[in-house]
N, C-alpha and C positions, 0 to 999 in steps of 0.2 A: 917233915910232912906238911904239905900245903893244905890249908883249910880256908875256904871261902864262905863267908856268911852274908847273905843278902837280906835286906830289910827295907821297910818303908812302903810295902804294898798295902793296898786298902781297897775298899769299895767306894767309888766316886761316881758322880753323875757326869754324863757327857759334857764336855767343855771345861771340866775341872782340871786340876793340876795335882801332881804327886812328885816327890823326890825320893828316888831309890838310893840306897847306900850299899856299898860292897866293902866289907872289912876282910882283911887278909892276915893270916898268920903263917909263919914259915917261909915267907917270900917277900921281897921288896917289889911291890907292884910297879914302882917307877922304872924298873929295869926291863919291863915288858910292854909290848903292844897289848892293850887290854880291850875287851869288848863287853857289851851288854847283849845278851841273847834273850829270846823269848820262845815259849812253846805254848801254843794254843791247843785246846782239846782237839784231838784227831789230826793234828798237823805236826810237821817236823820242826825241830828247833831251828830258829833262824837268827842271824846276826842283825841287830838293830842299830848299833852304833859302835864305833871303834875309835880308840885314841892311841896315838903313837907315844913314843918315849919322850917326845917333846910336847908340843901343843897341837899337833895336827890331829884333826878329827874327820871322820867320815860317817855318813848316815845312810840308812836305807831310804829310798825315795819316799816311802810311805810316811816317814817321820820327819823328814827335812823341814826345818823351820819351826818345828814344835818341840822337839827333844834336844837336849844338850848334855853331852857327856863331859865329865871333868874329873880331875884328880886332886887330891891333897896329899902330896908326897910326904909331908911331915907327919901326917896321921896314918899314912899307908892305907888310904881309903880311895874309893872311886865312887862317882855319883852319876845318876841319870835324872836330870830334871825334865819332867814331862808336862807339857801344857796342851790345852785344847784336846783333851783326851776324847777318844771315840770308842764306841762299843767294840770295834774290831781290834782295839789295842788290848782287849782282855786276854790275859795269858799269865803264865808263870814266868817271871823274869829272873835270869841268871847272869852272873858275871864269870868271866874266865879269860884266859889269854887269847889273843887273836894273832893271825898271821904268823903262826909259829909251827915250823915243820915238825917239832916234837909233839905236837898235838895239844890236848887239853889236860889241865889238872883235873883231879876228881871234882865232879860237880857238887855244888852246895845244894841246899834244900830249895833254893829259889824263894821268891816272894811273889805272892799272888796279887795281881792287879785285876780288878773287875770294874768295868765301866758300864754303867747302866744308861739306857736310852731315855 
């Protein structure tokens, strides 16, 4: 059974930085396209960043140049480094596979990012 655990969220001021972590059990993340998603209050969950099984990455336009997705295959972890945070980045952030016709694994609890103005 796949279990995903997100961590690293916090309350930060606008312009600040955070690094989110995604730990997985029951699966080797390196075998999958993976993504960071977020869901803001009253909004649908959206894909923020995606990383392929190699080093290819893609970002939502709203975070390009500010966020960076990465993996540590040895640790079976994935990360999202966020800089220049804005209040509109406030959301619960989740990790899960991406670009997969089989859909998603069960969602973790997410990690809350709150950016104050």
